VOFILUM-628349 format. One record per residue: residue in three letters; x, y negated, z negated of N, C-alpha, C in turn. Coordinates in pm, 1 decimal. Each point is the difference from the previous one (the first is absolute). Example, Ala and Ser with C-alpha at 12.3 -4.5 7.8 and 13.67 -1.06 7.14 Angstrom:
REC  aa      nxx      nyy      nzz     caxx     cayy     cazz      cxx      cyy      czz
REC ALA   1319.0    569.0   -780.0    -89.0   -119.0      0.0     90.0   -120.0      0.0
REC SER    -35.0   -105.0     72.0     82.0   -119.0     -6.0    -77.0   -109.0    -73.0
END
This chain:
REC  aa      nxx      nyy      nzz     caxx     cayy     cazz      cxx      cyy      czz
REC MET   5244.8 -23686.8 -14584.4    -98.9     61.3    -86.9   -100.3     73.4     88.7
REC SER    -19.6    125.1    -26.5    -88.6     80.7     83.4   -143.8     -7.6    -49.6
REC VAL    -90.9     48.9     82.9   -141.4      4.9    -37.8    -16.6     85.2   -125.4
REC ARG     74.0    107.7     -7.4     -6.9     87.5   -117.3     46.6    -72.7   -126.3
REC ASP    105.5    -83.1     13.8     48.4    -78.7   -114.0   -106.0    -98.9    -46.4
REC ILE    -64.8    -64.7     95.1   -104.6    -97.2    -34.5   -117.1     71.2    -66.4
REC GLN    -37.3    116.7     52.5   -107.7     78.6    -60.1     30.2     33.8   -145.8
REC SER    118.7     49.7    -25.4     34.5     38.6   -137.1      7.6   -121.9    -91.4
REC GLN     48.0   -112.1     52.6      6.6   -123.2    -79.2   -139.8    -46.6    -39.7
REC LEU    -93.4     -0.2     95.1   -137.5    -41.9    -29.6    -66.2     94.7   -100.1
REC GLU     25.3    129.0     17.0    -59.5     96.6    -92.8     57.6    -15.3   -140.2
REC GLU    130.5    -24.4     -7.1     65.1    -16.3   -129.9    -44.1   -127.6    -69.8
REC MET     -6.7   -109.9     75.8    -32.0   -130.1    -61.1   -148.6    -16.5    -30.0
REC TYR    -87.3     43.7     93.6   -142.8    -30.7    -12.3    -88.6    123.9    -14.2
REC GLY     58.5    119.3     15.7    -78.0    121.3    -13.0    -97.3     23.1    113.8
REC VAL     30.1    -51.2    117.9    -88.1     17.5    115.7     74.4     76.3    109.4
REC GLU    -77.4     74.0     77.8     56.0     69.4    114.8    -40.8    -74.8    125.7
REC VAL     97.1    -31.6     83.0    -25.0    -75.3    122.6     46.8     85.1    117.6
REC SER    -80.2      2.3    105.7     34.5     83.8    114.9    121.2    -57.5     74.0
REC PRO     80.4     87.7     59.4    115.0    -46.7     77.1    -38.6    -90.5    117.0
REC THR   -117.6     25.8     58.3    -46.7    -82.7    111.8    -26.2   -142.6    -45.1
REC LEU    -63.6    -16.2   -115.0    -27.0   -133.8    -52.0    129.7    -74.2    -29.5
REC ILE     94.5     68.5    -60.1    129.1    -62.9    -30.4     70.5    -41.5    127.9
REC ALA     -0.6     86.5    100.6     64.0    -32.8    128.3    -68.2   -119.6     65.9
REC ASN   -133.5     -5.2     -4.8    -72.6   -112.8     59.8     30.3   -130.8    -71.1
REC VAL      6.6      2.5   -131.9     26.6   -121.5    -77.3    143.0    -47.7     22.9
REC THR     96.2     91.2     -5.1    139.2    -41.5     16.4     28.8    -47.1    142.0
REC ASN    -73.6     49.9     97.9     18.7    -46.0    137.8    -70.3   -132.1     26.1
REC ALA    -97.4    -37.3    -84.4    -79.0   -120.6     22.4     66.8   -126.5    -51.5
REC VAL     99.1     12.4    -87.3     64.9   -118.2    -55.0     88.6    -60.9    108.5
REC LEU    -27.0   -125.3     36.2     73.1    -62.9    108.8     96.5   -107.6    -45.3
REC ILE    -37.9    -77.6   -102.6     85.0   -109.2    -47.6     12.7     10.9   -150.9
REC ALA    121.1    -12.5    -48.2     24.8     -1.2   -144.2     80.5   -124.3    -33.5
REC CYS    -43.3    -74.3    -99.3     71.7   -119.6    -44.5     81.0     35.1   -123.5
REC VAL    126.3    -38.5      0.0     88.7     30.1   -111.9     54.6   -129.2    -57.7
REC ASP     63.7     10.4   -115.8     47.3   -118.6    -69.7    148.4    -28.0     18.1
REC GLY     65.3     68.2     92.1    139.1    -31.6     27.9    100.2     99.0    -55.4
REC LEU    -43.0     93.1    -83.1     91.6    101.9    -50.4     36.1     95.4    113.5
REC THR    122.9     42.5      6.1     46.6     76.5    115.7    -50.3    143.7      3.3
REC VAL    -36.0     58.4   -112.7    -42.8    139.8      0.3   -143.5     19.8     46.4
REC PHE    -85.3   -101.5    -17.3   -139.9     16.3     37.3    -20.4     28.0    149.1
REC PRO     60.8    -75.5     91.0    -22.6     28.9    142.0     39.0    143.1     38.2
REC ASN    110.9     49.6    -52.4     41.5    136.2     31.3    -98.7    102.2    -55.0
REC ALA    -46.8    -20.1   -121.1    -95.7     93.1    -60.0   -132.2     -2.5     76.3
REC ILE    -45.1   -118.2     36.8   -126.7    -11.5     73.1     12.3     64.1    138.2
REC GLN    111.7    -23.9     68.3     20.8     59.3    132.4      3.3    152.6     -8.0
REC THR     47.1     54.2   -110.4      5.3    145.3    -15.6   -140.1     59.1     -9.7
REC VAL    -86.4    -65.0    -77.6   -135.6     51.4    -19.7    -91.6    -38.3    115.4
REC PHE     13.8   -123.2     49.5    -84.3    -51.0    107.6     88.0    -34.9    120.3
REC PRO     36.3     97.2     83.3     98.3    -24.5    105.6    -46.0    -94.1    110.8
REC LYS   -130.5    -17.8     18.2    -48.3    -83.0    111.2    -30.3   -144.0    -40.7
REC ASN     33.5    -38.2   -120.5    -37.6   -133.6    -45.7    109.4   -103.1     25.6
REC THR    -35.5   -125.2    -19.7     92.5   -111.9      8.6     16.4    -56.8   -140.2
REC VAL    123.1    -20.6    -40.8     26.9    -56.3   -132.2     41.2   -145.2     18.5
REC GLN    -64.2    -88.9    -73.8     35.7   -141.7      6.6      6.6    -58.5   -139.0
REC LEU     70.5   -111.4    -11.2     12.7    -68.0   -128.4   -130.0    -73.8    -30.9
REC CYS    -44.4      7.1   -122.0   -121.4    -66.1    -45.4     11.6   -150.4     24.0
REC ILE   -108.1    -65.0     41.8      1.6   -143.3     32.0     37.6    -83.1   -121.5
REC VAL    -41.7     39.9   -118.0     34.4    -74.4   -121.1    150.7      2.0    -20.6
REC HIS     61.1    115.3     19.7    144.2     10.8    -16.7     74.5    -72.2    112.4
REC MET    -57.8     -5.0    120.3     62.6    -73.5    109.7      2.4   -150.0    -31.3
REC VAL   -110.8    -51.8    -50.8     -7.2   -142.2    -36.3     95.6    -29.9   -114.8
REC GLN      2.5     87.5    -98.5     89.1    -18.3   -114.6    145.9     -1.4     45.6
REC LEU     37.4     91.8     86.7    136.2      4.2     51.0     31.9   -127.0     79.5
REC GLY    -95.6    -46.4     79.6     19.6   -123.9     75.6     21.3   -119.4    -91.8
REC CYS    -75.9     -6.4   -109.3     17.1   -110.9    -95.4    137.1      5.0    -66.0
REC PHE     45.5    118.9    -35.1    133.3     12.7    -59.6    107.2    -45.8     98.0
REC CYS    -15.6     36.7    127.3     98.3    -39.7    100.6     -0.1   -151.4     19.3
REC LEU   -117.9    -61.6      3.6     -8.7   -145.7     14.2     60.5    -70.0   -121.0
REC LEU    -27.8     50.4   -117.4     54.0    -59.1   -121.9    152.5      9.1     -0.6
REC ALA     53.4    115.7     38.9    145.9     17.4      3.1     63.1    -95.3    102.2
REC ALA    -63.5    -15.9    115.4     52.5    -91.2    101.4     -5.6   -144.4    -48.3
REC ALA   -110.1    -36.6    -65.9    -13.3   -136.5    -51.9    105.0    -27.2   -107.9
REC GLN     23.3     96.9    -87.3    100.2    -18.1   -104.7    139.9    -12.7     59.4
REC ALA     29.8     80.7    102.7    131.2     -7.3     63.4     17.9   -135.5     68.8
REC GLY   -104.7    -48.0     67.7      7.4   -131.5     65.2     14.6   -111.8    -99.8
REC LEU    -70.2      8.5   -112.0      8.8   -102.1   -103.7    139.6     -3.0    -60.4
REC ARG     59.4    117.1    -22.8    135.4      4.5    -53.9     98.5    -65.5     96.8
REC ARG    -17.1     26.5    129.4     89.1    -61.8    100.1    -18.9   -151.5      1.6
REC TYR   -125.5    -44.5     -9.1    -30.1   -142.2      3.8     52.4    -69.4   -125.0
REC GLN    -15.7     63.8   -115.7     46.0    -60.5   -124.7    151.5    -15.4     -1.8
REC GLY     69.2     88.4     71.6    146.6    -11.1      5.9     45.6   -126.7     70.9
REC ASN    -82.3    -57.2     87.8     36.3   -118.4     77.0    -48.4   -130.0    -66.1
REC LEU    -71.5      9.1   -108.4    -48.7   -121.6    -65.8    113.1    -66.4    -78.6
REC PRO      2.7   -134.4     -0.3     99.1    -66.5    -83.3    -34.6     15.4   -147.1
REC ARG     99.0      9.1    -82.5    -23.5     15.8   -141.5    -17.8   -136.3    -66.5
REC CYS   -101.6    -11.0    -81.0    -25.8   -124.0    -72.0     32.3     21.5   -146.8
REC HIS    106.6    -62.7    -46.5     38.8     14.0   -141.7    -17.3   -127.5    -72.1
END
């Protein structure tokens, strides 16, 4: 996305004119972007903000870790239950 594209987008959406210098300064200043794990966001962000670092949001990292722990616990429990004697 070029500076001209961003200018026209801002003018279309908000009716304001923004100088190309301001847009260049803002887009160069973004250093870290947190995303939610969707694969298209990092590519889109890297296109607009080429000097930034994209990382997964901490909330989503914790959530993913909990899912992995739960899946491991369920798999271990299934293996353990297979070795238990049956009481009828």
